[in-house]
C-alpha positions in Angstrom: 84.6 89.3 96.9 86.0 86.7 99.3 87.5 83.6 97.7 88.6 80.5 99.5 91.1 78.2 97.6 90.8 74.6 98.7 93.8 72.4 97.9 95.3 69.1 98.8 98.4 69.3 101.1 99.2 65.8 102.3 98.3 63.8 99.2 100.3 65.6 96.5 103.1 63.5 95.1 106.5 64.7 96.4 107.8 65.3 92.9 104.9 67.6 92.2 104.6 69.4 95.5 106.7 72.5 94.6 104.9 72.9 91.3 101.5 72.4 92.8 102.1 74.8 95.7 103.5 77.4 93.3 100.3 77.1 91.2 98.2 77.7 94.3 100.4 80.6 95.5 100.4 82.2 92.0 96.6 81.9 91.8 96.2 83.4 95.2 98.6 86.3 94.5 97.1 87.1 91.1 93.5 87.1 92.4 94.6 89.3 95.3 96.3 91.7 92.9 93.0 91.9 91.0 91.2 93.1 94.1 89.8 89.8 95.6 90.3 88.8 99.2 91.8 85.3 99.0 92.4 82.8 101.7 93.9 79.3 101.5 95.5 76.7 103.7 99.0 77.2 102.3 99.0 80.8 103.5 96.2 81.0 106.0 96.4 77.6 107.7 95.9 77.3 111.4 99.1 77.3 113.5 99.7 74.0 115.2 100.5 74.3 118.9 103.4 72.0 119.8 102.1 71.8 123.4 98.9 70.2 122.2 98.3 66.7 121.0 97.7 65.8 117.4 93.9 65.5 117.8 93.6 68.9 119.4 95.6 70.5 116.6 93.4 68.7 114.1 90.3 70.2 115.7 91.8 73.7 115.6 92.7 73.1 111.9 89.1 72.0 111.1 87.5 75.0 113.0 89.9 77.4 111.3 89.2 76.2 107.8 85.5 76.1 108.5 85.6 79.8 109.5 87.5 80.7 106.3 85.0 78.9 104.2 82.0 80.5 105.9 83.4 83.9 105.1 83.8 83.1 101.4 81.6 84.1 98.5 83.2 81.6 96.1 85.3 78.4 96.6 88.0 77.5 94.1 88.9 73.8 94.7 92.1 72.5 93.2 91.3 68.8 92.8 94.2 67.4 90.9 94.9 65.1 93.8 92.3 63.2 95.9 92.0 64.7 99.4 89.6 63.9 102.2 90.2 67.4 103.5 89.2 69.1 100.2 86.2 66.8 100.1 85.0 68.0 103.5 85.6 71.6 102.5 83.6 71.1 99.3 80.7 69.6 101.3 80.8 72.5 103.7 80.8 75.1 100.9 77.9 73.2 99.2 75.9 73.2 102.5 76.5 76.9 102.8 75.3 77.5 99.2 78.7 78.9 98.2 79.5 78.6 94.4 82.3 76.1 93.7 84.8 76.1 90.8 86.7 72.8 90.4 90.1 73.2 88.8 92.6 70.5 87.9 95.9 70.3 86.2 95.6 67.4 83.7 99.4 67.1 83.6 99.5 66.3 87.3 96.1 64.8 88.1 95.6 61.1 88.6 93.4 59.8 85.8 90.7 57.3 86.7 89.3 54.5 84.6 86.5 52.0 85.0 87.3 49.1 87.3 85.7 45.7 87.8 85.2 44.2 91.3 83.5 41.4 93.1 80.4 42.4 95.1 79.9 38.8 96.2 81.4 35.5 95.3 79.1 35.2 92.3 78.3 38.8 91.5 80.8 41.0 89.5 80.2 44.7 89.1 82.1 47.6 87.6 82.5 51.3 88.5 81.3 54.0 86.3 83.7 56.9 85.7 81.8 60.1 85.1 84.9 62.2 84.7 88.5 60.9 84.2 90.0 63.3 86.7 87.4 64.3 89.2 85.4 62.2 91.6 81.7 61.7 90.9 81.0 62.8 94.5 82.6 66.2 93.9 80.9 66.5 90.5 77.5 65.7 92.1 77.6 68.7 94.5 74.8 71.1 93.6 77.0 74.2 93.9 79.6 73.2 91.4 79.3 75.9 88.8 82.5 75.4 86.7 85.1 72.8 86.0 88.4 74.2 84.7 91.0 72.0 83.2 94.5 73.5 82.8 98.1 72.7 82.1 99.6 76.1 83.0 98.7 78.3 85.9 98.3 81.4 83.6 95.7 79.5 81.6 93.8 78.6 84.8 94.0 82.1 86.1 92.6 83.7 82.9 89.6 81.3 82.9 88.9 82.0 86.6 89.2 85.8 86.2 86.9 85.7 83.2 84.3 83.7 85.2 84.5 85.9 88.3 84.4 89.2 86.2 81.3 87.9 84.3 79.7 86.8 87.6 78.3 83.7 85.9 75.5 82.1 87.9 74.8 79.4 85.5 75.1 75.9 86.8 76.9 73.2 84.8 74.9 70.7 82.9 75.7 67.6 84.8 75.6 64.1 83.5 
């Protein structure tokens, strides 16, 4: 089984980056040791060409990640930190009908709360928070099959291995 691990790279808080990247690397290595073929941006990212401009390198990066996702049977998306890149990867996996597991570390993730804002000078509205840690847009994707909250990488890995081994095709009951 081919697994793609999507993760934030640029939006992770500096003080959490080493811990965050170690979680991703440990997850990748443990899944690989269990017989899965695992790809992710930390290990399999496209190589930037210093002779090309930033836009050309960005296009190479996009195409590279797109190809890795297309070859995947499952996407595991680490969503502790908001990321436009992960959002794009999630949408692509959803369009390709690839099952998605959303994972987040509740010790590192940014917690959301309802907010009030002005729509117009006289109309005040508020946001609805469906989940305190995960965007409603990500939760709304049809192919999200599981949401895994964790505080330690071993806990997350055990849950993922259980789900993969039991080949669960059941969709989440979404709000």
